[in-house]
C-alpha positions as CSV (number, residue, x, y, z in Angstrom):
1,X,-0.1,-0.1,-0.2
2,X,1.3,3.6,-1.0
3,X,1.9,5.7,2.0
4,X,-0.8,9.1,1.5
5,X,2.1,11.9,2.7
6,X,-0.5,14.5,1.9
7,X,-3.1,13.2,3.9
8,X,-0.6,12.5,6.8
9,X,0.7,16.0,6.4
10,X,-2.9,17.8,7.0
11,X,-3.6,15.5,9.9
12,X,-0.4,16.1,12.0
13,X,0.2,19.4,11.0
14,X,-3.7,19.8,12.6
15,X,-2.6,18.4,15.7
16,X,0.7,20.6,15.5
17,X,-1.6,23.6,15.8
18,X,-4.1,22.4,18.2
19,X,-1.5,21.7,20.8
20,X,0.1,25.1,20.3
21,X,-3.2,26.8,20.8
22,X,-3.4,24.8,24.2
23,X,0.1,26.0,24.9
24,X,-0.8,29.6,24.1
25,X,-3.2,29.4,27.1
26,X,-1.5,27.7,29.5
27,X,-0.6,30.4,31.6
28,X,1.8,29.6,34.3
29,X,3.9,27.2,32.8
30,X,7.6,28.9,32.0
31,X,8.8,26.0,29.6
32,X,5.4,26.9,27.2
33,X,7.3,28.8,25.0
34,X,10.2,26.7,24.4
35,X,7.2,23.8,23.4
36,X,6.0,26.1,21.6
37,X,9.1,26.9,19.4
38,X,9.7,23.2,18.7
39,X,6.4,22.9,17.3
40,X,6.9,25.7,15.1
41,X,9.8,24.1,14.1
42,X,8.1,20.6,13.3
43,X,5.4,22.8,11.2
44,X,8.4,24.1,9.2
45,X,9.4,20.7,8.7
46,X,6.4,19.6,7.6
47,X,6.3,22.7,5.4
48,X,9.5,22.7,3.6
49,X,10.8,19.1,4.1
50,X,14.1,20.4,5.6
51,X,16.3,17.5,5.4
52,X,19.7,17.0,7.0
53,X,22.3,14.5,5.6
54,X,25.4,14.1,7.0
55,X,28.6,12.2,5.9
56,X,30.1,10.4,9.2
57,X,33.0,8.0,10.3
58,X,36.5,8.0,11.5
59,X,38.7,9.9,10.0
60,X,40.8,8.8,6.6
61,X,37.9,6.6,5.7
62,X,37.3,9.1,2.5
63,X,34.3,11.1,3.9
64,X,35.0,14.5,2.2
65,X,36.3,12.6,-1.1
66,X,32.5,10.8,-1.1
67,X,30.6,14.2,-0.6
68,X,32.9,15.9,-3.8
69,X,32.1,12.8,-5.6
70,X,28.4,13.3,-4.8
71,X,28.8,17.1,-5.6
72,X,30.9,16.0,-9.0
73,X,33.5,18.5,-7.9
74,X,36.1,19.2,-5.6
75,X,34.5,21.8,-3.5
76,X,35.7,20.8,-0.1
77,X,39.4,20.0,0.9
78,X,41.0,16.9,1.0
79,X,44.4,15.7,2.1
80,X,46.2,12.6,3.1
81,X,46.5,13.3,6.6
82,X,42.8,13.9,9.0
83,X,41.9,17.7,7.4
84,X,38.4,18.3,8.1
85,X,38.1,20.5,11.7
86,X,34.5,22.4,11.2
87,X,31.0,21.4,10.0
88,X,30.7,22.0,6.7
89,X,27.5,22.3,5.4
90,X,26.7,22.1,1.8
91,X,23.0,23.6,0.7
92,X,21.3,24.5,-2.3
93,X,22.5,28.0,-4.3
94,X,21.8,29.1,-7.7
95,X,25.7,30.7,-7.4
96,X,28.5,28.8,-5.7
97,X,29.3,30.9,-2.9
98,X,31.1,29.9,0.6
99,X,30.5,31.6,4.4
100,X,32.0,31.1,7.6
101,X,29.8,31.0,10.5
102,X,31.7,31.9,14.0
103,X,30.5,31.0,17.2
104,X,30.6,34.4,18.7
105,X,27.8,35.4,15.4
106,X,30.1,36.7,13.1
107,X,29.5,35.8,9.4
108,X,32.3,36.1,6.9
109,X,32.3,35.8,3.4
110,X,35.1,33.6,1.6
111,X,36.3,32.3,-2.1
112,X,35.5,28.2,-2.2
113,X,39.0,28.2,-3.3
114,X,40.2,29.4,-0.1
115,X,38.0,27.3,1.8
116,X,40.7,25.2,3.3
117,X,42.6,27.9,4.9
118,X,39.7,28.3,7.5
119,X,37.9,24.8,7.8
120,X,41.0,22.3,8.1
121,X,44.1,21.7,10.3
122,X,46.8,21.5,8.0
123,X,48.4,24.4,9.2
124,X,48.2,26.3,12.8
125,X,46.9,29.2,11.5
126,X,43.7,27.5,9.5
127,X,43.3,25.3,12.6
128,X,42.9,28.5,15.0
129,X,40.5,29.4,12.6
130,X,38.4,26.3,12.7
131,X,38.7,26.2,16.6
132,X,36.5,29.8,16.1
133,X,34.0,28.4,13.6
134,X,30.7,27.1,14.4
135,X,29.7,25.8,10.7
136,X,31.2,26.5,7.0
137,X,28.0,26.8,4.8
138,X,28.8,26.1,1.0
139,X,26.0,26.7,-1.2
140,X,25.9,24.8,-4.6
141,X,23.5,23.9,-7.5
142,X,24.0,20.6,-6.6
143,X,20.7,18.5,-8.1
144,X,21.6,16.6,-4.7
145,X,20.7,19.3,-2.5
146,X,17.7,20.4,-4.1
147,X,14.2,20.2,-2.2
148,X,16.0,21.6,1.2
149,X,18.3,18.5,1.5
150,X,21.6,19.7,3.1
151,X,24.4,17.7,2.9
152,X,27.0,17.8,6.1
153,X,30.3,17.1,6.0
154,X,31.7,16.5,9.6
155,X,35.3,15.7,11.7
156,X,36.6,12.2,11.6
157,X,35.7,10.4,14.9
158,X,38.6,9.2,17.1
159,X,41.0,11.6,15.4
160,X,41.1,14.2,18.6
161,X,38.6,14.9,21.5
162,X,37.7,18.2,20.3
163,X,36.8,17.1,17.0
164,X,34.8,14.0,18.5
165,X,32.6,16.3,20.3
166,X,32.1,18.5,17.3
167,X,30.7,15.6,15.7
168,X,28.4,14.0,18.6
169,X,27.1,17.5,18.5
170,X,25.4,17.4,15.7
171,X,23.3,14.1,16.4
172,X,20.6,16.0,17.6
173,X,20.7,18.3,13.6
174,X,20.6,15.0,11.5
175,X,18.2,13.3,9.7
176,X,19.8,10.6,7.8
177,X,23.5,9.4,8.3
178,X,25.8,8.1,5.8
179,X,28.1,6.1,7.2
180,X,31.6,5.9,5.5
181,X,33.7,2.6,6.2
182,X,36.9,1.7,4.0
183,X,37.1,-1.5,1.9
184,X,40.5,-2.1,3.3
185,X,40.2,-1.9,7.1
186,X,37.8,-3.7,9.4
187,X,35.0,-2.2,10.9
188,X,36.0,-1.5,14.4
189,X,35.0,-1.3,17.7
190,X,34.9,2.5,17.7
191,X,32.8,2.3,14.9
192,X,30.4,0.2,15.8
193,X,29.8,1.8,19.2
194,X,29.4,5.1,17.2
195,X,26.7,3.7,15.2
196,X,24.9,2.9,17.8
197,X,25.0,5.9,19.0
198,X,23.7,7.0,15.5
199,X,20.6,4.4,16.2
200,X,20.0,5.9,19.9
201,X,19.2,9.3,18.5
202,X,16.0,10.5,18.3
203,X,16.8,12.7,15.5
204,X,18.3,10.1,13.0
205,X,15.4,8.2,10.7
206,X,17.7,6.2,8.8
207,X,21.6,5.3,8.0
208,X,23.3,4.3,4.7
209,X,26.3,2.2,4.8
210,X,29.1,3.3,2.2
211,X,32.0,0.9,1.8
212,X,34.4,3.5,0.3
213,X,38.1,2.8,-1.5
214,X,36.2,0.0,-3.2
215,X,38.6,0.2,-6.3
216,X,41.3,-1.5,-3.5
217,X,39.7,-4.8,-3.8
218,X,39.6,-7.0,-6.8
219,X,36.1,-6.7,-8.9
220,X,35.4,-10.2,-8.4
221,X,35.9,-10.2,-4.7
222,X,33.4,-6.8,-4.1
223,X,30.1,-8.6,-3.6
224,X,31.4,-11.2,-1.2
225,X,33.1,-8.0,0.8
226,X,29.9,-6.2,0.8
227,X,28.2,-9.3,2.0
228,X,30.8,-9.6,4.7
229,X,30.6,-5.8,5.5
230,X,26.9,-5.8,5.7
231,X,27.4,-8.8,8.1
232,X,30.0,-7.7,10.5
233,X,28.5,-4.1,10.6
234,X,24.8,-5.7,11.7
235,X,26.0,-8.2,14.2
236,X,28.5,-5.6,15.9
237,X,25.9,-2.7,15.9
238,X,23.6,-5.0,17.4
239,X,25.6,-6.5,19.9
240,X,26.2,-2.9,21.0
241,X,22.9,-2.2,21.3
242,X,21.8,-5.2,23.5
243,X,24.2,-4.7,25.8
244,X,22.2,-1.3,26.8
245,X,18.6,-2.0,25.5
246,X,16.0,-5.0,26.1
247,X,14.6,-6.5,23.4
248,X,11.1,-5.1,23.2
249,X,12.7,-1.5,23.3
250,X,12.0,1.3,21.2
251,X,15.8,1.5,20.1
252,X,15.9,-2.3,19.3
253,X,12.7,-1.8,17.1
254,X,14.4,1.3,15.3
255,X,17.5,-1.4,14.4
256,X,15.5,-4.0,13.2
257,X,13.5,-1.1,10.9
258,X,16.8,0.3,9.6
259,X,19.4,-2.9,9.5
260,X,16.7,-5.1,8.5
261,X,16.7,-3.6,4.8
262,X,20.4,-1.7,5.5
263,X,21.2,0.0,2.1
264,X,25.2,-0.9,1.1
265,X,26.9,0.9,-1.7
266,X,30.4,0.1,-2.6
267,X,32.1,3.1,-3.7
268,X,35.3,4.7,-5.1
269,X,35.4,8.6,-4.5
270,X,38.3,9.3,-6.7
271,X,37.3,7.1,-9.9
272,X,33.9,9.0,-9.5
273,X,35.3,12.3,-9.8
274,X,37.4,11.3,-12.8
275,X,34.6,9.8,-14.7
276,X,32.7,13.3,-14.3
277,X,35.5,15.2,-15.4
278,X,36.3,12.8,-18.5
279,X,32.8,12.1,-19.2
280,X,33.6,8.3,-18.4
281,X,30.7,6.6,-18.1
282,X,32.1,3.0,-17.9
283,X,34.5,4.3,-15.0
284,X,31.4,6.2,-13.3
285,X,29.7,2.6,-13.4
286,X,32.7,1.2,-11.7
287,X,33.2,3.6,-9.2
288,X,29.7,2.7,-7.6
289,X,28.7,6.1,-8.1
290,X,26.0,5.9,-11.0
291,X,24.0,3.3,-8.7
292,X,24.5,5.6,-6.2
293,X,23.1,8.8,-7.9
294,X,20.1,6.2,-8.9
295,X,19.1,5.1,-5.9
296,X,20.1,7.9,-3.4
297,X,17.8,10.5,-3.9
298,X,14.7,8.0,-4.0
299,X,16.1,6.8,-0.6
300,X,16.0,10.5,0.8
301,X,12.9,11.5,-0.5
302,X,11.7,8.6,1.2
303,X,13.5,9.2,4.6
304,X,12.4,13.0,3.8
305,X,8.9,12.4,4.0
306,X,9.1,9.9,6.4
307,X,11.2,11.8,9.0
308,X,8.7,14.7,8.6
309,X,5.6,12.8,10.0
310,X,7.8,10.7,12.4
311,X,9.4,13.4,14.2
312,X,6.3,15.5,14.4
313,X,4.3,12.8,15.7
314,X,7.2,12.2,18.3
315,X,6.8,15.9,18.9
316,X,3.4,16.3,19.6
317,X,3.6,12.7,22.2
318,X,6.9,14.3,23.8
319,X,5.3,17.9,24.1
320,X,1.8,17.0,25.8
321,X,3.5,14.4,27.6
322,X,5.8,16.9,29.6
323,X,2.8,19.3,29.8
324,X,0.8,16.9,31.4
325,X,3.5,16.0,33.8
326,X,4.1,19.6,34.3
327,X,0.3,20.0,34.9
328,X,-0.3,17.1,36.9
329,X,-0.8,18.4,40.8
330,X,-0.5,22.0,39.6
331,X,-3.6,22.6,41.8
332,X,-2.3,21.8,44.9
333,X,1.3,23.6,43.4
334,X,-0.4,26.8,43.0
335,X,-2.1,26.5,46.8
336,X,1.1,25.5,48.2
337,X,2.6,28.6,46.4
338,X,0.2,30.8,47.4
339,X,0.8,29.8,51.2
340,X,4.3,30.2,50.5
341,X,4.0,33.7,49.2
342,X,1.3,34.9,52.1
343,X,3.9,33.5,54.4
344,X,6.9,35.3,53.0
345,X,4.5,38.7,52.6
346,X,4.1,38.8,56.1
347,X,7.7,37.5,57.2
348,X,8.7,40.8,54.6
349,X,6.6,43.3,56.4
350,X,7.4,42.2,59.9
351,X,11.1,42.0,59.3
352,X,11.1,45.2,57.4
353,X,9.8,47.3,60.0
354,X,12.2,45.5,62.9
355,X,15.2,46.3,60.8
356,X,13.8,49.9,60.1
357,X,13.4,50.9,64.0
358,X,17.1,49.2,64.5
359,X,18.9,50.5,61.3
360,X,20.8,53.1,63.1
361,X,21.1,51.5,66.4
362,X,24.7,50.9,66.2
363,X,25.2,54.9,64.9
364,X,23.1,56.0,68.0
365,X,25.6,54.1,70.2
366,X,28.5,55.3,68.8
367,X,27.2,59.3,68.5
368,X,26.0,59.0,72.3
369,X,29.5,57.8,73.2
370,X,31.0,61.0,71.2
371,X,28.8,63.1,72.8
372,X,29.7,61.7,76.2
373,X,32.7,62.4,75.8
374,X,32.1,66.5,76.0
375,X,32.6,66.4,80.0
376,X,36.1,65.3,79.6
377,X,36.5,68.8,78.0
378,X,36.7,70.0,81.9
379,X,40.1,69.3,82.6
380,X,41.4,71.4,80.0
381,X,38.9,74.2,80.7
382,X,40.5,74.0,84.3
383,X,44.0,74.4,83.0
384,X,42.7,77.6,81.3
385,X,41.8,79.3,84.4
386,X,44.6,77.7,86.6
387,X,46.6,79.7,83.9
388,X,44.3,82.7,84.2
389,X,44.8,83.1,87.8
390,X,48.9,83.1,87.6
391,X,48.8,86.0,85.7
392,X,47.2,88.1,89.0
393,X,50.1,89.6,90.9
394,X,48.4,90.5,93.8
395,X,45.4,89.0,96.1
396,X,42.9,92.1,94.9
397,X,39.2,90.5,94.1
398,X,38.6,92.5,91.7
399,X,41.7,92.0,89.8
400,X,40.9,87.8,90.2
401,X,37.2,88.7,89.2
402,X,38.0,90.4,86.0
403,X,40.7,87.6,85.0
404,X,38.4,84.6,86.0
405,X,35.2,86.2,84.1
406,X,37.3,86.6,80.3
407,X,38.8,83.5,80.9
408,X,35.4,82.1,81.2
409,X,34.5,83.3,77.8
410,X,37.3,82.4,76.4
411,X,36.6,79.0,77.5
412,X,33.1,79.1,76.1
413,X,34.1,80.2,72.8
414,X,36.7,77.2,72.7
415,X,34.6,74.5,73.7
416,X,31.6,76.0,70.7
417,X,34.8,76.1,68.7
418,X,35.4,72.5,69.1
419,X,31.8,71.3,69.0
420,X,31.7,73.3,65.6
421,X,34.8,72.1,63.8
422,X,35.4,68.8,65.4
423,X,32.5,67.1,67.3
424,X,29.5,68.0,65.0
425,X,31.6,66.7,61.6
426,X,32.7,63.8,63.3
427,X,28.9,63.3,64.4
428,X,27.9,63.3,61.0
429,X,30.3,61.5,59.2
430,X,29.9,58.5,61.7
431,X,25.8,58.8,61.3
432,X,26.4,58.7,57.4
433,X,28.8,55.6,57.3
434,X,26.9,53.9,60.0
435,X,23.7,54.7,58.4
436,X,24.7,53.3,54.8
437,X,26.1,50.5,56.8
438,X,22.5,49.6,58.6
439,X,20.8,50.4,55.3
440,X,23.1,48.1,53.3
441,X,22.4,45.2,55.6
442,X,18.6,46.1,55.8
443,X,18.4,45.8,52.2
444,X,20.5,42.4,52.0
445,X,18.2,40.8,54.6
446,X,15.0,41.9,53.1
447,X,16.4,41.3,49.2
448,X,16.9,37.7,50.3
449,X,12.8,37.1,50.9
450,X,12.1,38.3,47.6
451,X,15.0,37.5,45.3
452,X,13.0,35.3,43.0
453,X,9.8,36.1,41.0
454,X,8.9,38.7,38.7
455,X,6.5,39.9,40.8
456,X,8.6,41.6,43.2
457,X,11.2,43.2,40.4
458,X,10.1,46.9,41.6
459,X,10.1,45.6,44.8
460,X,13.7,44.4,44.6
461,X,14.7,47.6,42.5
462,X,13.5,49.7,45.5
463,X,15.5,47.8,48.1
464,X,18.6,48.2,45.7
465,X,18.4,51.9,45.6
466,X,17.5,51.7,49.3
467,X,20.9,50.4,50.0
468,X,22.5,53.8,48.5
469,X,20.2,56.5,49.2
470,X,22.0,59.3,50.3
471,X,18.9,61.5,50.6
472,X,17.8,59.7,53.7
473,X,20.8,61.3,55.5
474,X,20.2,64.3,57.5
475,X,23.0,66.6,58.6
476,X,22.9,67.2,62.2
477,X,22.9,71.1,62.9
478,X,25.0,73.1,65.3
479,X,22.0,73.3,67.7
480,X,22.1,75.5,70.9
481,X,25.7,77.2,71.4
482,X,27.2,76.1,75.0
483,X,26.8,79.3,77.2
484,X,27.6,79.5,80.8
485,X,24.2,79.9,83.0
486,X,23.6,79.1,86.4
487,X,26.7,76.8,86.4
488,X,29.1,80.4,85.6
489,X,32.0,79.0,87.2
490,X,33.3,82.5,88.4
491,X,32.4,82.3,92.4
492,X,30.7,85.3,94.1
493,X,33.4,88.1,95.1
494,X,33.8,86.9,98.6
495,X,34.7,83.7,97.8
496,X,37.4,84.6,95.7
497,X,40.3,84.3,98.0
498,X,38.9,81.2,99.3
499,X,41.6,78.0,99.3
500,X,39.7,75.9,97.4
501,X,39.0,78.3,94.6
502,X,40.1,76.1,91.5
503,X,38.2,73.4,93.1
504,X,34.9,75.4,92.9
505,X,35.4,76.5,89.4
506,X,36.1,72.9,88.0
507,X,32.9,71.6,89.8
508,X,30.7,74.3,87.7
509,X,32.8,73.7,85.1
510,X,31.6,70.1,84.7
511,X,28.0,70.6,85.9
512,X,27.6,73.3,82.7
513,X,29.2,70.5,80.2
514,X,27.2,68.0,81.8
515,X,24.2,69.7,81.4
516,X,25.0,70.8,78.0
517,X,25.8,67.1,77.3
518,X,22.6,66.0,77.9
519,X,20.7,68.5,76.0
520,X,22.9,67.6,73.1
521,X,22.4,63.8,73.5
522,X,18.2,64.8,73.6
523,X,19.0,67.0,70.1
524,X,20.8,63.6,68.6
525,X,18.3,61.5,70.1
526,X,15.6,63.8,68.0
527,X,17.9,63.9,64.8
528,X,18.3,59.9,65.0
529,X,14.7,59.5,65.3
530,X,14.0,62.0,62.2
531,X,16.3,59.8,59.9
532,X,15.0,56.6,61.3
533,X,11.3,58.4,60.5
534,X,12.5,58.9,56.9
535,X,14.1,55.1,56.5
536,X,10.5,53.8,57.9
537,X,8.4,56.0,55.3
538,X,10.8,54.5,52.7
539,X,10.1,50.8,53.9
540,X,6.6,51.7,54.2
541,X,6.7,52.6,50.2
542,X,8.5,48.8,49.7
543,X,6.1,47.1,51.8
544,X,3.1,48.4,50.2
545,X,4.8,47.5,46.8
546,X,5.6,43.9,48.0
547,X,2.0,43.6,49.4
548,X,0.5,44.8,46.0
549,X,3.0,42.4,44.3
550,X,2.1,39.5,45.9
551,X,-1.6,40.4,45.4
552,X,-0.8,40.7,41.8
553,X,0.9,37.6,41.9
554,X,-1.9,35.6,43.8
555,X,-4.4,37.2,41.4
556,X,-2.8,35.3,38.5
557,X,-2.3,32.2,40.1
558,X,-6.3,32.6,41.2
559,X,-6.6,32.8,37.4
560,X,-4.3,29.7,36.7
561,X,-6.2,27.5,38.6
562,X,-9.8,29.1,37.3
563,X,-8.3,27.9,34.2
564,X,-7.4,24.6,35.1
565,X,-10.5,23.8,36.7
566,X,-12.3,25.3,33.8
567,X,-10.2,24.5,30.6
568,X,-10.5,20.8,30.8
569,X,-6.8,20.9,29.6
570,X,-5.6,17.7,30.6
571,X,-8.5,15.9,29.1
572,X,-7.8,17.6,25.9
573,X,-4.2,17.1,25.8
574,X,-5.3,13.0,26.3
575,X,-7.3,13.3,23.7
576,X,-5.3,14.5,21.3
577,X,-2.1,12.3,22.5
578,X,-4.7,9.3,21.6
579,X,-5.7,10.9,18.0
580,X,-2.0,11.1,17.6
581,X,-0.7,7.8,18.6
582,X,-3.6,6.4,16.3
583,X,-2.3,8.3,13.5
584,X,1.0,7.1,14.1
585,X,-0.1,3.4,14.4
586,X,-1.6,4.1,10.4
587,X,1.2,5.5,9.2
588,X,3.0,2.8,10.2
589,X,0.6,0.2,8.7
590,X,0.6,2.1,5.1
591,X,4.4,2.3,5.4
592,X,5.3,-1.6,6.4
593,X,1.8,-3.1,6.6
594,X,1.9,-4.3,10.2
595,X,2.1,-1.2,12.1
596,X,4.6,0.5,14.8
597,X,5.2,-3.0,16.5
598,X,7.4,-3.8,13.3
599,X,9.1,-0.7,12.6
């Protein structure tokens, strides 16, 4: 029975659209955008049949020469040493040209004839270029590359670890693998491991075996060699797969489908190129490329059609399954998230107000310690009065009173100068530094509570700006100056000749400074309270934003929960999966006759 590809195309395309529409409504699933991108890629594959054919194998197996022979011209550089160091992709183009696509996103146009200077490792310079290149793209008017078929040349396996990694990374982008093995060397354990990986790759739908350098085998021995190589490849790859997969595993079914009818070609690329050059049909036939050129396009077309449908079916199954697993228990998860959100909101508010109240505690302690040091100025003031008395040469009360009063005025000026020039700047700098530290600690502790979630983005910005916000700082003004009041240090005239005159003056100075210190502490307390009020106001703004953000998030989750209850998305996804499975079964029935179990 012929496969009705057009019918399957329409059906699977409809499934992809339905799945995309369901995912477009899947609020709260961050993976949805990625899933929709995968769906769009599959829809594009259905529309264009874009297909990637890679020639893979160990180095010095003739991969690049084989590709050149397929193209009918030596496009890619070839050397006796392992040369290919990048992924070289040949795609259809009306005008031959080449471009280098670097890992950093740059694209450089180069002459095809100069390609070897960039994509090989024959020289240190070319190897340096190759290490920075993601892929080289060659556009060429090849019949082989028509109808969206790209031909890919890969670095040789078992050449270098870096080159192996480049080739393995391509497995997720390859649809059909042409495995090149040499007629002159046995199929190695390394090769069998690599081919087994090809079978295990979910993207690769077909594998073709090409025995290169067939010209080095006598013609009468070639058919026997091809049979031997086919049997050896099949048995060694099966052995590798059986060591990792059960008999009823999908991978083993895939192995049986591909290797049960393994397509094998024996070719000589150099003979084919020479035959093209001299238009030698007889040599082209002996090179094996005449048969290859007749059969390979048909194999690719069949694989191209099959791959588009099989991969689309697989994508519907995989994406819908991932979505269902993600939705399982989603209602309970939303309820738990809401509970956590509310707890975090309350914790944030409680901690925020507590930290705002205590943000300047350390500054308060240090500022009061500095202010409390003012009475120590009494000793310096006392020395000033002693010096004034030593200047009086006779026990004249009038002269003594005059000297002491003058000194009292000078002492008050000295105290005020010290406060204005030393104490006040020190208090301002200390408060500014400690406020910055306190705000930094406050911001850091609160930030940890809302560091995740798009809803709290604005609150996080406010916290970050708070940590370095100098406008919160309120400079301390000089305030009331120091002046003598009832504690004027100069005693009455009848006490000026007392033996303990200096002690009386010292006691009055201390009382005056202590009284002024108490007033200064009250002023500082008011100053710090004003700044604390500013911090509290700012924290209040942030707490309000956090509560509003939490409210917005909670509303979104409520909408998600309602959508889960009302949309019936899980039922619709399961129904789509059932339809998809039936479509797949019908496709395999038409393709192989007995359904998926024999694929």
